[in-house]
PyMOL Python script that loads the backbone (N, CA, C, O; Angstrom):
from pymol import cmd

cmd.read_pdbstr("""\
ATOM      1  N   MET A   1    -189.479  29.201 -29.574  1.00  0.00           N
ATOM      2  CA  MET A   1    -190.290  29.817 -28.551  1.00  0.00           C
ATOM      3  C   MET A   1    -189.692  29.613 -27.165  1.00  0.00           C
ATOM      4  O   MET A   1    -189.786  30.488 -26.303  1.00  0.00           O
ATOM      5  N   ALA A   2    -189.068  28.438 -26.954  1.00  0.00           N
ATOM      6  CA  ALA A   2    -188.466  28.150 -25.658  1.00  0.00           C
ATOM      7  C   ALA A   2    -187.278  29.071 -25.396  1.00  0.00           C
ATOM      8  O   ALA A   2    -187.045  29.481 -24.259  1.00  0.00           O
ATOM      9  N   ASP A   3    -186.526  29.398 -26.451  1.00  0.00           N
ATOM     10  CA  ASP A   3    -185.382  30.294 -26.298  1.00  0.00           C
ATOM     11  C   ASP A   3    -185.827  31.696 -25.908  1.00  0.00           C
ATOM     12  O   ASP A   3    -185.171  32.362 -25.108  1.00  0.00           O
ATOM     13  N   ASP A   4    -186.945  32.141 -26.476  1.00  0.00           N
ATOM     14  CA  ASP A   4    -187.480  33.454 -26.112  1.00  0.00           C
ATOM     15  C   ASP A   4    -187.880  33.479 -24.640  1.00  0.00           C
ATOM     16  O   ASP A   4    -187.631  34.459 -23.938  1.00  0.00           O
ATOM     17  N   TYR A   5    -188.491  32.411 -24.185  1.00  0.00           N
ATOM     18  CA  TYR A   5    -188.902  32.310 -22.786  1.00  0.00           C
ATOM     19  C   TYR A   5    -187.689  32.355 -21.866  1.00  0.00           C
ATOM     20  O   TYR A   5    -187.711  33.038 -20.841  1.00  0.00           O
ATOM     21  N   LYS A   6    -186.619  31.623 -22.229  1.00  0.00           N
ATOM     22  CA  LYS A   6    -185.393  31.626 -21.412  1.00  0.00           C
ATOM     23  C   LYS A   6    -184.768  33.013 -21.364  1.00  0.00           C
ATOM     24  O   LYS A   6    -184.274  33.439 -20.320  1.00  0.00           O
ATOM     25  N   LEU A   7    -184.787  33.717 -22.487  1.00  0.00           N
ATOM     26  CA  LEU A   7    -184.227  35.066 -22.532  1.00  0.00           C
ATOM     27  C   LEU A   7    -185.025  36.019 -21.652  1.00  0.00           C
ATOM     28  O   LEU A   7    -184.445  36.798 -20.895  1.00  0.00           O
ATOM     29  N   VAL A   8    -186.332  35.965 -21.745  1.00  0.00           N
ATOM     30  CA  VAL A   8    -187.184  36.827 -20.916  1.00  0.00           C
ATOM     31  C   VAL A   8    -186.982  36.498 -19.442  1.00  0.00           C
ATOM     32  O   VAL A   8    -186.928  37.399 -18.605  1.00  0.00           O
ATOM     33  N   LYS A   9    -186.872  35.215 -19.123  1.00  0.00           N
ATOM     34  CA  LYS A   9    -186.654  34.787 -17.744  1.00  0.00           C
ATOM     35  C   LYS A   9    -185.307  35.309 -17.227  1.00  0.00           C
ATOM     36  O   LYS A   9    -185.219  35.819 -16.110  1.00  0.00           O
ATOM     37  N   TYR A  10    -184.273  35.178 -18.039  1.00  0.00           N
ATOM     38  CA  TYR A  10    -182.940  35.659 -17.647  1.00  0.00           C
ATOM     39  C   TYR A  10    -182.947  37.170 -17.416  1.00  0.00           C
ATOM     40  O   TYR A  10    -182.436  37.644 -16.402  1.00  0.00           O
ATOM     41  N   ILE A  11    -183.516  37.919 -18.343  1.00  0.00           N
ATOM     42  CA  ILE A  11    -183.556  39.378 -18.210  1.00  0.00           C
ATOM     43  C   ILE A  11    -184.354  39.772 -16.974  1.00  0.00           C
ATOM     44  O   ILE A  11    -183.960  40.687 -16.252  1.00  0.00           O
ATOM     45  N   THR A  12    -185.465  39.098 -16.723  1.00  0.00           N
ATOM     46  CA  THR A  12    -186.279  39.386 -15.533  1.00  0.00           C
ATOM     47  C   THR A  12    -185.490  39.110 -14.266  1.00  0.00           C
ATOM     48  O   THR A  12    -185.539  39.907 -13.329  1.00  0.00           O
ATOM     49  N   GLU A  13    -184.763  38.000 -14.215  1.00  0.00           N
ATOM     50  CA  GLU A  13    -183.950  37.686 -13.039  1.00  0.00           C
ATOM     51  C   GLU A  13    -182.878  38.750 -12.814  1.00  0.00           C
ATOM     52  O   GLU A  13    -182.646  39.161 -11.677  1.00  0.00           O
ATOM     53  N   GLN A  14    -182.231  39.194 -13.872  1.00  0.00           N
ATOM     54  CA  GLN A  14    -181.193  40.213 -13.744  1.00  0.00           C
ATOM     55  C   GLN A  14    -181.775  41.537 -13.262  1.00  0.00           C
ATOM     56  O   GLN A  14    -181.151  42.224 -12.452  1.00  0.00           O
ATOM     57  N   VAL A  15    -182.940  41.901 -13.738  1.00  0.00           N
ATOM     58  CA  VAL A  15    -183.593  43.146 -13.300  1.00  0.00           C
ATOM     59  C   VAL A  15    -183.958  43.045 -11.825  1.00  0.00           C
ATOM     60  O   VAL A  15    -183.769  44.003 -11.075  1.00  0.00           O
ATOM     61  N   VAL A  16    -184.477  41.904 -11.400  1.00  0.00           N
ATOM     62  CA  VAL A  16    -184.840  41.711  -9.996  1.00  0.00           C
ATOM     63  C   VAL A  16    -183.596  41.790  -9.112  1.00  0.00           C
ATOM     64  O   VAL A  16    -183.622  42.430  -8.061  1.00  0.00           O
ATOM     65  N   ILE A  17    -182.526  41.154  -9.527  1.00  0.00           N
ATOM     66  CA  ILE A  17    -181.273  41.214  -8.752  1.00  0.00           C
ATOM     67  C   ILE A  17    -180.781  42.651  -8.670  1.00  0.00           C
ATOM     68  O   ILE A  17    -180.344  43.098  -7.610  1.00  0.00           O
ATOM     69  N   TYR A  18    -180.847  43.369  -9.771  1.00  0.00           N
ATOM     70  CA  TYR A  18    -180.424  44.772  -9.796  1.00  0.00           C
ATOM     71  C   TYR A  18    -181.278  45.617  -8.859  1.00  0.00           C
ATOM     72  O   TYR A  18    -180.753  46.456  -8.127  1.00  0.00           O
ATOM     73  N   MET A  19    -182.581  45.403  -8.880  1.00  0.00           N
ATOM     74  CA  MET A  19    -183.486  46.201  -8.056  1.00  0.00           C
ATOM     75  C   MET A  19    -183.330  45.885  -6.571  1.00  0.00           C
ATOM     76  O   MET A  19    -183.529  46.769  -5.738  1.00  0.00           O
ATOM     77  N   GLU A  20    -182.980  44.651  -6.221  1.00  0.00           N
ATOM     78  CA  GLU A  20    -182.854  44.247  -4.824  1.00  0.00           C
ATOM     79  C   GLU A  20    -181.484  44.559  -4.231  1.00  0.00           C
ATOM     80  O   GLU A  20    -181.324  44.516  -3.011  1.00  0.00           O
ATOM     81  N   THR A  21    -180.511  44.866  -5.050  1.00  0.00           N
ATOM     82  CA  THR A  21    -179.162  45.153  -4.563  1.00  0.00           C
ATOM     83  C   THR A  21    -179.125  46.559  -3.980  1.00  0.00           C
ATOM     84  O   THR A  21    -179.508  47.515  -4.656  1.00  0.00           O
ATOM     85  N   PRO A  22    -178.664  46.704  -2.719  1.00  0.00           N
ATOM     86  CA  PRO A  22    -178.563  48.046  -2.131  1.00  0.00           C
ATOM     87  C   PRO A  22    -177.571  48.912  -2.914  1.00  0.00           C
ATOM     88  O   PRO A  22    -176.617  48.403  -3.503  1.00  0.00           O
ATOM     89  N   LYS A  23    -177.809  50.212  -2.911  1.00  0.00           N
ATOM     90  CA  LYS A  23    -176.952  51.116  -3.684  1.00  0.00           C
ATOM     91  C   LYS A  23    -175.511  51.088  -3.190  1.00  0.00           C
ATOM     92  O   LYS A  23    -174.583  51.179  -3.994  1.00  0.00           O
ATOM     93  N   GLN A  24    -175.309  50.964  -1.880  1.00  0.00           N
ATOM     94  CA  GLN A  24    -173.942  50.930  -1.345  1.00  0.00           C
ATOM     95  C   GLN A  24    -173.182  49.731  -1.884  1.00  0.00           C
ATOM     96  O   GLN A  24    -172.021  49.849  -2.276  1.00  0.00           O
ATOM     97  N   GLN A  25    -173.830  48.589  -1.905  1.00  0.00           N
ATOM     98  CA  GLN A  25    -173.173  47.379  -2.397  1.00  0.00           C
ATOM     99  C   GLN A  25    -172.969  47.454  -3.910  1.00  0.00           C
ATOM    100  O   GLN A  25    -171.957  46.978  -4.423  1.00  0.00           O
ATOM    101  N   ALA A  26    -173.907  48.038  -4.610  1.00  0.00           N
ATOM    102  CA  ALA A  26    -173.803  48.124  -6.065  1.00  0.00           C
ATOM    103  C   ALA A  26    -172.705  49.084  -6.490  1.00  0.00           C
ATOM    104  O   ALA A  26    -172.123  48.922  -7.563  1.00  0.00           O
ATOM    105  N   SER A  27    -172.411  50.086  -5.658  1.00  0.00           N
ATOM    106  CA  SER A  27    -171.410  51.076  -6.033  1.00  0.00           C
ATOM    107  C   SER A  27    -169.979  50.566  -5.857  1.00  0.00           C
ATOM    108  O   SER A  27    -169.046  51.160  -6.398  1.00  0.00           O
ATOM    109  N   VAL A  28    -169.793  49.484  -5.115  1.00  0.00           N
ATOM    110  CA  VAL A  28    -168.460  48.922  -4.909  1.00  0.00           C
ATOM    111  C   VAL A  28    -168.081  48.110  -6.139  1.00  0.00           C
ATOM    112  O   VAL A  28    -168.735  47.122  -6.474  1.00  0.00           O
ATOM    113  N   LYS A  29    -167.022  48.540  -6.801  1.00  0.00           N
ATOM    114  CA  LYS A  29    -166.571  47.858  -8.015  1.00  0.00           C
ATOM    115  C   LYS A  29    -165.216  47.217  -7.766  1.00  0.00           C
ATOM    116  O   LYS A  29    -164.361  47.788  -7.090  1.00  0.00           O
ATOM    117  N   GLU A  30    -165.032  46.035  -8.315  1.00  0.00           N
ATOM    118  CA  GLU A  30    -163.736  45.384  -8.250  1.00  0.00           C
ATOM    119  C   GLU A  30    -162.844  45.943  -9.353  1.00  0.00           C
ATOM    120  O   GLU A  30    -163.310  46.242 -10.452  1.00  0.00           O
ATOM    121  N   THR A  31    -161.575  46.077  -9.051  1.00  0.00           N
ATOM    122  CA  THR A  31    -160.641  46.459 -10.098  1.00  0.00           C
ATOM    123  C   THR A  31    -160.426  45.245 -11.008  1.00  0.00           C
ATOM    124  O   THR A  31    -160.678  44.106 -10.615  1.00  0.00           O
ATOM    125  N   TRP A  32    -159.959  45.508 -12.216  1.00  0.00           N
ATOM    126  CA  TRP A  32    -159.784  44.396 -13.157  1.00  0.00           C
ATOM    127  C   TRP A  32    -158.735  43.414 -12.656  1.00  0.00           C
ATOM    128  O   TRP A  32    -158.848  42.211 -12.892  1.00  0.00           O
ATOM    129  N   SER A  33    -157.701  43.924 -11.956  1.00  0.00           N
ATOM    130  CA  SER A  33    -156.661  43.015 -11.480  1.00  0.00           C
ATOM    131  C   SER A  33    -157.193  42.097 -10.386  1.00  0.00           C
ATOM    132  O   SER A  33    -156.832  40.922 -10.340  1.00  0.00           O
ATOM    133  N   THR A  34    -158.044  42.614  -9.506  1.00  0.00           N
ATOM    134  CA  THR A  34    -158.629  41.778  -8.471  1.00  0.00           C
ATOM    135  C   THR A  34    -159.616  40.789  -9.084  1.00  0.00           C
ATOM    136  O   THR A  34    -159.698  39.635  -8.664  1.00  0.00           O
ATOM    137  N   LYS A  35    -160.348  41.249 -10.062  1.00  0.00           N
ATOM    138  CA  LYS A  35    -161.334  40.376 -10.700  1.00  0.00           C
ATOM    139  C   LYS A  35    -160.657  39.203 -11.410  1.00  0.00           C
ATOM    140  O   LYS A  35    -161.154  38.078 -11.366  1.00  0.00           O
ATOM    141  N   TRP A  36    -159.523  39.467 -12.062  1.00  0.00           N
ATOM    142  CA  TRP A  36    -158.849  38.419 -12.829  1.00  0.00           C
ATOM    143  C   TRP A  36    -157.870  37.597 -12.005  1.00  0.00           C
ATOM    144  O   TRP A  36    -157.709  36.400 -12.244  1.00  0.00           O
ATOM    145  N   PHE A  37    -157.211  38.235 -11.028  1.00  0.00           N
ATOM    146  CA  PHE A  37    -156.137  37.544 -10.310  1.00  0.00           C
ATOM    147  C   PHE A  37    -156.379  37.388  -8.815  1.00  0.00           C
ATOM    148  O   PHE A  37    -155.518  36.858  -8.113  1.00  0.00           O
ATOM    149  N   GLY A  38    -157.520  37.832  -8.311  1.00  0.00           N
ATOM    150  CA  GLY A  38    -157.839  37.663  -6.899  1.00  0.00           C
ATOM    151  C   GLY A  38    -157.003  38.568  -6.018  1.00  0.00           C
ATOM    152  O   GLY A  38    -156.811  39.742  -6.335  1.00  0.00           O
ATOM    153  N   MET A  39    -156.507  38.033  -4.918  1.00  0.00           N
ATOM    154  CA  MET A  39    -155.780  38.814  -3.923  1.00  0.00           C
ATOM    155  C   MET A  39    -154.285  38.932  -4.219  1.00  0.00           C
ATOM    156  O   MET A  39    -153.576  39.630  -3.493  1.00  0.00           O
ATOM    157  N   ILE A  40    -153.798  38.282  -5.245  1.00  0.00           N
ATOM    158  CA  ILE A  40    -152.359  38.297  -5.541  1.00  0.00           C
ATOM    159  C   ILE A  40    -151.838  39.718  -5.795  1.00  0.00           C
ATOM    160  O   ILE A  40    -150.808  40.064  -5.216  1.00  0.00           O
ATOM    161  N   PRO A  41    -152.473  40.565  -6.617  1.00  0.00           N
ATOM    162  CA  PRO A  41    -151.950  41.918  -6.828  1.00  0.00           C
ATOM    163  C   PRO A  41    -151.925  42.756  -5.546  1.00  0.00           C
ATOM    164  O   PRO A  41    -150.996  43.530  -5.320  1.00  0.00           O
ATOM    165  N   ILE A  42    -152.949  42.593  -4.717  1.00  0.00           N
ATOM    166  CA  ILE A  42    -152.993  43.353  -3.464  1.00  0.00           C
ATOM    167  C   ILE A  42    -151.874  42.904  -2.541  1.00  0.00           C
ATOM    168  O   ILE A  42    -151.209  43.737  -1.926  1.00  0.00           O
ATOM    169  N   SER A  43    -151.657  41.599  -2.435  1.00  0.00           N
ATOM    170  CA  SER A  43    -150.603  41.111  -1.551  1.00  0.00           C
ATOM    171  C   SER A  43    -149.220  41.539  -2.049  1.00  0.00           C
ATOM    172  O   SER A  43    -148.344  41.862  -1.248  1.00  0.00           O
ATOM    173  N   LEU A  44    -149.026  41.540  -3.366  1.00  0.00           N
ATOM    174  CA  LEU A  44    -147.742  41.992  -3.908  1.00  0.00           C
ATOM    175  C   LEU A  44    -147.535  43.492  -3.646  1.00  0.00           C
ATOM    176  O   LEU A  44    -146.425  43.924  -3.335  1.00  0.00           O
ATOM    177  N   ALA A  45    -148.593  44.269  -3.771  1.00  0.00           N
ATOM    178  CA  ALA A  45    -148.483  45.705  -3.496  1.00  0.00           C
ATOM    179  C   ALA A  45    -148.150  45.949  -2.033  1.00  0.00           C
ATOM    180  O   ALA A  45    -147.322  46.806  -1.724  1.00  0.00           O
ATOM    181  N   LEU A  46    -148.780  45.212  -1.129  1.00  0.00           N
ATOM    182  CA  LEU A  46    -148.484  45.363   0.299  1.00  0.00           C
ATOM    183  C   LEU A  46    -147.050  44.945   0.604  1.00  0.00           C
ATOM    184  O   LEU A  46    -146.363  45.592   1.395  1.00  0.00           O
ATOM    185  N   LEU A  47    -146.605  43.870  -0.021  1.00  0.00           N
ATOM    186  CA  LEU A  47    -145.234  43.410   0.180  1.00  0.00           C
ATOM    187  C   LEU A  47    -144.239  44.453  -0.312  1.00  0.00           C
ATOM    188  O   LEU A  47    -143.238  44.720   0.351  1.00  0.00           O
ATOM    189  N   ARG A  48    -144.513  45.047  -1.482  1.00  0.00           N
ATOM    190  CA  ARG A  48    -143.643  46.081  -2.034  1.00  0.00           C
ATOM    191  C   ARG A  48    -143.596  47.303  -1.120  1.00  0.00           C
ATOM    192  O   ARG A  48    -142.524  47.853  -0.869  1.00  0.00           O
ATOM    193  N   ASP A  49    -144.760  47.729  -0.623  1.00  0.00           N
ATOM    194  CA  ASP A  49    -144.805  48.888   0.263  1.00  0.00           C
ATOM    195  C   ASP A  49    -144.083  48.605   1.576  1.00  0.00           C
ATOM    196  O   ASP A  49    -143.407  49.476   2.121  1.00  0.00           O
ATOM    197  N   LYS A  50    -144.230  47.396   2.071  1.00  0.00           N
ATOM    198  CA  LYS A  50    -143.577  47.025   3.329  1.00  0.00           C
ATOM    199  C   LYS A  50    -142.061  47.047   3.171  1.00  0.00           C
ATOM    200  O   LYS A  50    -141.354  47.530   4.056  1.00  0.00           O
ATOM    201  N   SER A  51    -141.553  46.527   2.049  1.00  0.00           N
ATOM    202  CA  SER A  51    -140.107  46.517   1.834  1.00  0.00           C
ATOM    203  C   SER A  51    -139.581  47.927   1.614  1.00  0.00           C
ATOM    204  O   SER A  51    -138.466  48.239   2.033  1.00  0.00           O
ATOM    205  N   ALA A  52    -140.366  48.789   0.961  1.00  0.00           N
ATOM    206  CA  ALA A  52    -139.953  50.181   0.767  1.00  0.00           C
ATOM    207  C   ALA A  52    -139.909  50.898   2.104  1.00  0.00           C
ATOM    208  O   ALA A  52    -138.982  51.667   2.360  1.00  0.00           O
ATOM    209  N   THR A  53    -140.882  50.663   2.953  1.00  0.00           N
ATOM    210  CA  THR A  53    -140.910  51.279   4.277  1.00  0.00           C
ATOM    211  C   THR A  53    -139.747  50.777   5.112  1.00  0.00           C
ATOM    212  O   THR A  53    -139.131  51.546   5.850  1.00  0.00           O
ATOM    213  N   ARG A  54    -139.443  49.496   5.000  1.00  0.00           N
ATOM    214  CA  ARG A  54    -138.351  48.921   5.771  1.00  0.00           C
ATOM    215  C   ARG A  54    -137.020  49.562   5.361  1.00  0.00           C
ATOM    216  O   ARG A  54    -136.209  49.887   6.228  1.00  0.00           O
ATOM    217  N   SER A  55    -136.785  49.748   4.074  1.00  0.00           N
ATOM    218  CA  SER A  55    -135.523  50.327   3.633  1.00  0.00           C
ATOM    219  C   SER A  55    -135.421  51.798   4.056  1.00  0.00           C
ATOM    220  O   SER A  55    -134.330  52.270   4.379  1.00  0.00           O
ATOM    221  N   GLU A  56    -136.532  52.520   4.058  1.00  0.00           N
ATOM    222  CA  GLU A  56    -136.521  53.901   4.527  1.00  0.00           C
ATOM    223  C   GLU A  56    -136.208  53.955   6.019  1.00  0.00           C
ATOM    224  O   GLU A  56    -135.435  54.808   6.455  1.00  0.00           O
ATOM    225  N   SER A  57    -136.795  53.059   6.803  1.00  0.00           N
ATOM    226  CA  SER A  57    -136.541  53.062   8.235  1.00  0.00           C
ATOM    227  C   SER A  57    -135.101  52.644   8.535  1.00  0.00           C
ATOM    228  O   SER A  57    -134.498  53.148   9.482  1.00  0.00           O
ATOM    229  N   GLU A  58    -134.545  51.729   7.738  1.00  0.00           N
ATOM    230  CA  GLU A  58    -133.143  51.352   7.927  1.00  0.00           C
ATOM    231  C   GLU A  58    -132.232  52.532   7.628  1.00  0.00           C
ATOM    232  O   GLU A  58    -131.240  52.741   8.327  1.00  0.00           O
ATOM    233  N   GLN A  59    -132.556  53.306   6.597  1.00  0.00           N
ATOM    234  CA  GLN A  59    -131.759  54.479   6.257  1.00  0.00           C
ATOM    235  C   GLN A  59    -131.846  55.517   7.372  1.00  0.00           C
ATOM    236  O   GLN A  59    -130.835  56.122   7.728  1.00  0.00           O
ATOM    237  N   GLN A  60    -133.024  55.728   7.921  1.00  0.00           N
ATOM    238  CA  GLN A  60    -133.185  56.678   9.017  1.00  0.00           C
ATOM    239  C   GLN A  60    -132.410  56.212  10.244  1.00  0.00           C
ATOM    240  O   GLN A  60    -131.823  57.032  10.952  1.00  0.00           O
ATOM    241  N   ALA A  61    -132.401  54.906  10.505  1.00  0.00           N
ATOM    242  CA  ALA A  61    -131.655  54.374  11.640  1.00  0.00           C
ATOM    243  C   ALA A  61    -130.157  54.595  11.454  1.00  0.00           C
ATOM    244  O   ALA A  61    -129.459  54.941  12.407  1.00  0.00           O
ATOM    245  N   GLU A  62    -129.659  54.397  10.236  1.00  0.00           N
ATOM    246  CA  GLU A  62    -128.243  54.643   9.970  1.00  0.00           C
ATOM    247  C   GLU A  62    -127.884  56.115  10.164  1.00  0.00           C
ATOM    248  O   GLU A  62    -126.845  56.437  10.740  1.00  0.00           O
ATOM    249  N   GLU A  63    -128.752  57.006   9.678  1.00  0.00           N
ATOM    250  CA  GLU A  63    -128.512  58.444   9.856  1.00  0.00           C
ATOM    251  C   GLU A  63    -128.510  58.814  11.332  1.00  0.00           C
ATOM    252  O   GLU A  63    -127.699  59.630  11.770  1.00  0.00           O
ATOM    253  N   LEU A  64    -129.413  58.219  12.097  1.00  0.00           N
ATOM    254  CA  LEU A  64    -129.463  58.487  13.532  1.00  0.00           C
ATOM    255  C   LEU A  64    -128.204  57.977  14.222  1.00  0.00           C
ATOM    256  O   LEU A  64    -127.655  58.655  15.090  1.00  0.00           O
ATOM    257  N   ASP A  65    -127.746  56.793  13.844  1.00  0.00           N
ATOM    258  CA  ASP A  65    -126.515  56.248  14.414  1.00  0.00           C
ATOM    259  C   ASP A  65    -125.323  57.157  14.113  1.00  0.00           C
ATOM    260  O   ASP A  65    -124.494  57.405  14.988  1.00  0.00           O
ATOM    261  N   GLU A  66    -125.236  57.655  12.875  1.00  0.00           N
ATOM    262  CA  GLU A  66    -124.150  58.565  12.514  1.00  0.00           C
ATOM    263  C   GLU A  66    -124.222  59.859  13.322  1.00  0.00           C
ATOM    264  O   GLU A  66    -123.197  60.374  13.767  1.00  0.00           O
ATOM    265  N   TYR A  67    -125.427  60.378  13.508  1.00  0.00           N
ATOM    266  CA  TYR A  67    -125.614  61.615  14.270  1.00  0.00           C
ATOM    267  C   TYR A  67    -125.192  61.411  15.718  1.00  0.00           C
ATOM    268  O   TYR A  67    -124.502  62.254  16.290  1.00  0.00           O
ATOM    269  N   VAL A  68    -125.605  60.291  16.313  1.00  0.00           N
ATOM    270  CA  VAL A  68    -125.250  60.009  17.708  1.00  0.00           C
ATOM    271  C   VAL A  68    -123.741  59.840  17.845  1.00  0.00           C
ATOM    272  O   VAL A  68    -123.153  60.350  18.798  1.00  0.00           O
ATOM    273  N   ALA A  69    -123.107  59.139  16.917  1.00  0.00           N
ATOM    274  CA  ALA A  69    -121.655  58.949  16.974  1.00  0.00           C
ATOM    275  C   ALA A  69    -120.934  60.285  16.842  1.00  0.00           C
ATOM    276  O   ALA A  69    -119.944  60.534  17.530  1.00  0.00           O
ATOM    277  N   GLU A  70    -121.430  61.137  15.960  1.00  0.00           N
ATOM    278  CA  GLU A  70    -120.832  62.465  15.759  1.00  0.00           C
ATOM    279  C   GLU A  70    -120.933  63.312  17.024  1.00  0.00           C
ATOM    280  O   GLU A  70    -119.957  63.937  17.438  1.00  0.00           O
ATOM    281  N   LYS A  71    -122.109  63.329  17.631  1.00  0.00           N
ATOM    282  CA  LYS A  71    -122.312  64.118  18.860  1.00  0.00           C
ATOM    283  C   LYS A  71    -121.511  63.549  20.021  1.00  0.00           C
ATOM    284  O   LYS A  71    -121.018  64.296  20.867  1.00  0.00           O
ATOM    285  N   THR A  72    -121.380  62.224  20.063  1.00  0.00           N
ATOM    286  CA  THR A  72    -120.581  61.601  21.120  1.00  0.00           C
ATOM    287  C   THR A  72    -119.125  61.998  20.990  1.00  0.00           C
ATOM    288  O   THR A  72    -118.478  62.306  21.991  1.00  0.00           O
ATOM    289  N   GLU A  73    -118.597  61.995  19.771  1.00  0.00           N
ATOM    290  CA  GLU A  73    -117.216  62.416  19.545  1.00  0.00           C
ATOM    291  C   GLU A  73    -117.025  63.881  19.926  1.00  0.00           C
ATOM    292  O   GLU A  73    -115.996  64.238  20.500  1.00  0.00           O
ATOM    293  N   GLU A  74    -117.996  64.728  19.617  1.00  0.00           N
ATOM    294  CA  GLU A  74    -117.908  66.138  19.989  1.00  0.00           C
ATOM    295  C   GLU A  74    -117.855  66.306  21.505  1.00  0.00           C
ATOM    296  O   GLU A  74    -117.058  67.087  22.025  1.00  0.00           O
ATOM    297  N   LEU A  75    -118.708  65.568  22.205  1.00  0.00           N
ATOM    298  CA  LEU A  75    -118.723  65.655  23.667  1.00  0.00           C
ATOM    299  C   LEU A  75    -117.399  65.161  24.261  1.00  0.00           C
ATOM    300  O   LEU A  75    -116.866  65.764  25.191  1.00  0.00           O
ATOM    301  N   ILE A  76    -116.880  64.065  23.717  1.00  0.00           N
ATOM    302  CA  ILE A  76    -115.635  63.517  24.224  1.00  0.00           C
ATOM    303  C   ILE A  76    -114.486  64.506  23.962  1.00  0.00           C
ATOM    304  O   ILE A  76    -113.666  64.742  24.850  1.00  0.00           O
ATOM    305  N   SER A  77    -114.422  65.070  22.789  1.00  0.00           N
ATOM    306  CA  SER A  77    -113.344  66.004  22.482  1.00  0.00           C
ATOM    307  C   SER A  77    -113.513  67.318  23.266  1.00  0.00           C
ATOM    308  O   SER A  77    -112.517  67.943  23.629  1.00  0.00           O
ATOM    309  N   HIS A  78    -114.709  67.725  23.521  1.00  0.00           N
ATOM    310  CA  HIS A  78    -114.960  68.956  24.288  1.00  0.00           C
ATOM    311  C   HIS A  78    -114.600  68.758  25.761  1.00  0.00           C
ATOM    312  O   HIS A  78    -114.045  69.661  26.387  1.00  0.00           O
ATOM    313  N   ASN A  79    -114.909  67.591  26.317  1.00  0.00           N
ATOM    314  CA  ASN A  79    -114.642  67.315  27.732  1.00  0.00           C
ATOM    315  C   ASN A  79    -113.225  66.786  27.953  1.00  0.00           C
ATOM    316  O   ASN A  79    -112.714  66.844  29.071  1.00  0.00           O
ATOM    317  N   GLY A  80    -112.607  66.291  26.938  1.00  0.00           N
ATOM    318  CA  GLY A  80    -111.297  65.641  27.099  1.00  0.00           C
ATOM    319  C   GLY A  80    -110.212  66.564  26.872  1.00  0.00           C
ATOM    320  O   GLY A  80    -109.045  66.181  26.967  1.00  0.00           O
TER     321      GLY A  80
END
""", "prot")
cmd.dss("prot")
cmd.show_as("cartoon", "prot")
cmd.util.cbc("prot")
cmd.orient("prot")
């Protein structure tokens, strides 16, 4: 009989928590990776994106340097 009482009490508590939770908060779900591993997957994803962005910007800087050197040589040969 005591186990039945504990079960009813638990179910009642869960229903009350469900009813008192605002819909906005209830609709926010954690991904399984965040639930199991915390912030580690998010930090690794940010680190990966940052390194990808850095390599793209380095490539753009190299292309810009080549373009400037090319135009400088053209100006020098045109004026010289």
